[in-house]
N, C-alpha and C positions, 0 to 999 in steps of 0.2 A: 503495500499499500505507499502509494505517493503521500509526504506529509512536507509541511511548509514550516519553514521558520526563519527565526533574523539571524544576520548571519552573524557569525562567532570568529574571530582574530585567526582559527586555526583551518577556516575556509578560503582563506586568500590564494594559498595556491590552485585550488579548486574554480575557484569563481574566474581566475585568471584563464588556466585551461581549458574549460569548459568554454570561455568567448572565445576563445584564441581559434579554439579547432574548428568553430563555422564561419569565423572572420576571414581566417589563412584559406581556408576552401575556398570563399568563394568569391573574395573582395582581397583587397588589399589592407592592411592593418594601421591605423592613420593614428598621428598624437595623441588625437582626442579620447583615443582608444585608449591606448597606453596610460596616460593620466589617471582614468579610472579602473584600470586593468591591477595597475601597480599600485594604487594607494584609495580601494574604495572607500578605508575610514576617512581621508579626510577628505575626499573630492565627492561622496556623495551622504555618509551617515555623519560628519559633523556640522553638515551643511543642513543640517532638518530631513534629510534621507533618508533611506531605507534601505537595505540589501537584503533581497529571501535567497535562501537557498532551498531544493527542492529536494526530499533526500530517500531512498531509498535503503530501506535496512540499515540505517544508521550513515550511508554513505553519497555526497553530494551528487548528483544527478543533474540538476537544470538550477539558473539562478536568474533573478531578476531585478531591477533598482528600481528606486523612485525616490529620483529626485525634483525641489521646486525649480520652477523652469521659469523661465520670462514674463511670461505670464499672472498676475496675480491670480489666486487658489487654484493654480496649474500644476500637479506634478507630472512631470515627463518619466514614463516608461524608456528602461535603459537595460543593456545589455541582458536582454532574454534570451537563454540557450538551454536548449535540452539535450543530455548525452545522445551522439547519435545514432549507437545500438540501441536505444531504448525509445524511440520517437513513435508514436502513434500510442503508446502509455498512458497517456493524461498527462505529462508533465507539463507541456505549455498550458493546459486549461488551468490544473492549478495552479500553476503561478498567475495566470492573469485572474482569475477567482481572486486567491487572494490579494493579490495587487490592488485587486477595488476595492476589499475589504479591509485594508490598511489605508488607501486612499482615503477612505471616507471616514477612518479613525483619526485619519490627520486634519480633518475637517476642508479636503479639497473640493471644489468644484466641478475638475474633472480631470481626464488623465488623457495626455496629448504625448503621441508617439511619432518617429520617420522609421521608414522599412525602404524595401527596395520591392521592386513590382515583381521582381523573378521570385521572391520567397512566398509561392501558391501558399502552403501549409501557415506560416504564420500570418499571412492576411487573411485568411479564411477565418483562423482564430481568432483574431480581432474584429472582424465584420460580426463575428455568431456572439461575441460576449458582446457588440452594440458599437462598437467602434467604426464612426463615419470619416471619411476623406473628409480634408483640408482643401479647398479649391480659392485660386486666385489670390484676392487681397490680401486673407486671413494666414495665407502661408506665410512663414517665417525664415531666411538665410538658415542653414543648415553649415555644421562644422565638419559634417561628414560629406567625400563626394559621391558614396554610394548611392546613398537617400534621394530617391526620388518620389515617395509618395507620404503623406504626412496624415494623421489620424485621430481625431480626436473622442472621447467619451462623455457626455456628461453625468455626474453622478448625481 
């Protein structure tokens, strides 16, 4: 059974490895990635955000971060990952549902994210959870060259 819990300092290597696995497979690792992956404590948690770890039999198998965004009342969903050999096991869904719960607990009004259109499974998961694509003037510049879609979920 998949359980989602808060990040613990010993999760640092797993947080980095799980995210690098999918980024390196499909895209280039960028400076903004490395900042969060090398130091989630100061780049996410110390700024009022949270890092969630999905565990299976006490082993980290997925990650998601919530970081306060550019827009008041908005949390950004970042560094969402699931171990590739366990995809389709509900890890992503558990992380998205937990992220929504934690965002509500944090009194956020919405969750915002960036992704890439070739990540069909991730986009399907986000849409199923109620995220809608942002278009036009509501879009904001991205620090990531790989991102070509932005989505938001009103809580």
